[in-house]
N, C-alpha and C positions, 0 to 999 in steps of 0.2 A: 848562657842559653837565652835565645830570643823568644819572648812570649807574644802570641798573637790572639786577639779577641775575635771570636767567630760568632755571628748572629744565628741563633737557632730558629728555623722556620718549620711550619707544619707541612709535612709531606703530603701532597695531594695525589691520590690514586685515580687513575683513569678508569671510568666505568664502561668503556667501550669493550664490546665483546664479552660482557659479563651478564649472567642471567639473574643475579641476586640483586635485591633492592635493600636500601637502607631502612631501618625501622620507621623513620619519618615518612618516607615515600610509600611504604606499605600501608601505614595507617591512613594516609591521604587517599590512596586508591580504594581501600575498603570503604571509606566514607562516600566516595563519589559513585560507586557501582550501584548501590540501592537507589540513589537519587535518579540515575539514568534509567534504571528499570521502571521506576514509578512514572517518569515522564513518558516513556514509551507506552506504558499501559494506558495512561490518560489519552494519548493520541489515538491509540487503537479503539478506544471507546467513543471518543468524540467524533471521529470521521463518519461512522454510520449514522449517528444522530443528526448530523447536518443534512443528510439526504433522506431521512425517514419520512418527511412530509413533502409532497409535491408542490411546486410553485404554480399559481394560477396564471394562465395565459388569457383565457376568456371566461366571463361569467355573465350569464343572461337569465333574466326572470321574465316570464310571460304570465300575465294575470288573465283570468277568465271570469265571465259574469257569475258563475256559480260559487266563486270564492276560492277556487283551487288555483295553484301556481305550478307552472312547469319550469324546472330549473335545468339549465345546461351549463356544464363545466367543460373546459378544455385545460388540462394541466400538463406540465412538463415533468418527466420522470427520468431518472438515470437508468439506462438499460443495463448497467452493470449490477444493479441491486435487484433481488428477486421480488421485492414487494415495496409498496408505497402506501402511506397513510394519508387520508384526506378527511376533512371535517365537512359534513353536509349540513345545509341550513334546513330548519324545520324539525319538529318533534315526530311527525308522522311521515314516513318515507314509503311511497307506493310506486310500483312500475319502474323499479330501478334497473337500468340497462347501462353496462360499462363495456366499452369497446376500445380497441387500440386503433392506431392510424390505418390499419389494413381492414378494419371492420370485424375483427375477430372478438368474440365475447370473452371477457376476463372474469375470473372468479373473485367475488367480493365477500368479505366476512365482517360482521359488526363486532368490535372488540369488547364493548361493555353493553349491558342492557339499558342503562340510563344515560348513555352518551351517544353522540352523533359521529363518532370517529369510526371510519371504516378502513379496513386493510385490503388492498387490491394487489393481486399477483400480476406483476407486469409482464412476465414472460419475454423480457427483452424489449419491451415497447418504450419508445421515447416520447410519445404523445398519447394521452388517455382522454377519451370522451365519455362524459357521464351525463345521463338523462334520467330524471325522475320527477314525480309529482308529489306535492304536499299541500295540505289544507290548513296548516298551522301558521302560515305567515300572514294571513289576511283575517281580520276580525270585522264584525259589523255591529254598529250601534244605531238602531233605528234604520234610516235609509242611507246612512253614511258608512262607507267601507274604509278600512285603514290597513295599509301595508307597512309593516315595521320590520327592520332588519339592521344588523350591525355588521357591515361588510369589511373585510380586511384588504380589499382591493377595489379598484374602480369597476363598475358593472353597468350593464344595459338593462333597462326596465321597459317592458312593453305593456302598456295599459290595456284594459278590456275595451272592446268596441263600444261606441256610444257612451263613453264615460267622460265625466267633467271633473277636473281636479279642483278641489276647494282649498287645499293647503299642503305645504311641504316644509319640512324642517331644514332643508338645505337647498342651495341653488344648483341646478344641473349644469354640467359642463357643456352639453349640447342637447338640443331638443328639436324634434320634427314631428309632423303629423302626416300619416299615410293611411288612406282608406278608413277614415273614422277611428283610427287607432293611434294613440300618441306613443312615441318612443323617446326615451330620455337616457342620456349617458351621465351617470351620477358618480361623485367622488366616493372614496372609502370613508368608513366611519358610520355612526348611527344615522339612519335615514327613516323618516316616517312620511308617507304620502297618504292623504285623505281624499276621497273622491266619492261620487255617487253616479248611478247608472240612470240613463234617460229612457230610451226605447226598450231595452232588454228587461230592465227591472219592472217597468209598468206592465209589460206583457206577462211577466211571471206573476205579478201581484193579481192581475186580472184573471189569470187562469185558475186560481185557487177556488173562488166561489163557483165558477162555471163547472169545474170538475165535481164539486160536491153536489150541485143541483143536478147535473147529468146522472150521477150515480143514484140519486134519489129517484129520478124519473125512471131509470132503468129498473130499479127495484120494484116500483109500482107497476110498471108495464109487465115485468116478469110474473108478479103475483096474479095480475089479471089474466095473463096468458095461461098460467097453470090452472086457474079456476075454469077458464073457458074450455081448455082441453079436457079436464076431468068431467065437466058437464056434458060436453059433446060425446065423450066416450060412454057415459052412462046412457045417454039417449040412444046412441047408435047400437049399444049392446042390447037395450030393451027392444029395439026394432029388429034385431038379429040381422044386421047388415054387415057382412064380412068383407065387402069390397072396399072398405076404407082403411087400408093399411099403409102407414107411412114407411117407405123404404128407408133403410139405414144409411145408404151411401149419400143420397141427397142431403140428409140432415148433417152429415159430416162436412160436406162441401159448404153448406150454409154456415155451419159453425166456424169453419176455417175462414170463409169470406167475412163473417162478422168480426172475427178476431183481428183480421188485417185492417178492416175499416176502423175498428176502435183504436188501433195503434196509430193509424194515420190521422185520426181526429183528436188524438191526445196532445194537448198543448204543452205538457211537461216534457215531451220528446222533441229534441232538436230536429230541424229539417234535414240536416245531413245524416243524422241517425235514422230517420225514417227511410231515406234512400237505401241505407244498409239493410234494414229489415225487409224492405220491398225486394231487394236483390236476393236475399236468403230465401224468402217465400217463393220466388219464381224459380229458384235453384233446387226446389224439392224440400225446403225447410231446413237445410243445413249447408254449410260452406266452410272451407278452411280459411284461416286468417290470412294466409298467403294469397288466396284467391281474392279476398276482399281488398288487399293492398294493390294487387294488379288491376282490379276493376276500377277503383276510385283513385289510383295513382297517389297513395298516401304513404308517408314513411312509416316505419315499424312502430315508433313510439306514439305517433298520432292515432294510428288505427287501434293500437292496444288500449289507448285511453278511451276511445269511443266504444270499444267492445266491453271494457270493464264498466263504463257508465251504463250501458244497456243491461248488463248483468245485475247491477245494483237496482235498476228500475224493475227487474223481474220480467224483462221482455225476452231474454235469451239465456242460454246456459253454455258454459265452456267446458269441453271434454278433451282430455289428452288422448291423441290417437297417433301412433307411430311417431312420437316426439314432435308432434305438431298440435296446434290448437284448433279443434273442431267446434264451430259455432252453430248451435241449433236453436230454433224457435221452441219455446217451452210448450206452447199449445200443440204444435205438430208432433213434438217428441212424446208427449203424454198419450196422444191418440195412437201413434204408431206402436207404443208399448202395449 
């Protein structure tokens, strides 16, 4: 008998067409599935966060002699997301107006009480325009004013009229002067500009004692007039003369004329604001804000800032009427009531 040696080999089975996995492959698959799910969850969370804040396209600051600042934003937003978050400069935000590229007003909500983060409903807008006023970006020490900000992007700064810059913490990228008002294009980062006012501030300082003196003179004249009227009334009553009766309508006209003249001579009221008061007086003592914008060819934010300034000075009052702002002179409104 012939004996042959045969080499034993491991028989390999083909896995083609089979649904079963080996124990090693099953454990490997079970390990990789949770990792893949975790990565997908991170991607789903991180994508909205990248678009939650809008990117600045334009940032402008306009300073005024009274220390207020008008801020203008133009930001880009993703129209696929329902809202966008933006950080506004300044602690006090007034006259906030947010519009899209078509001029439609957008709803804005402040996220926290002590923060300047606002959430804007985009409604599919790709560009958002923000206008507001603030008085917390400018401070005053003596006669020197100081504008301080930490900007995250390059911005344009318009100085007040008749202002002289005495110091700046950084060099501007570009600078020009137009109609007694300096405009600078500044880099991002911390910026501090110090300046003082020439004509405007001297006029404001000089108007304070004149106002106090005029009020004292008016008080003395009023007391003397009251005494004279009472004395004349007693004398005429004793003589039984009934033909000296002052009609009511001329006194109202005189009072209205006096009120208008007092406003026109008030140095605390700006010249352009006096023209607004004069137009309202000639219009019967009241006018819609839209009529004022058409009359003086002013944009909505500029006219709203002027109307709010006159309201703070006690010259007018603003009343809501048919979803519009009705501006009334206070003296005429009180008399009509």
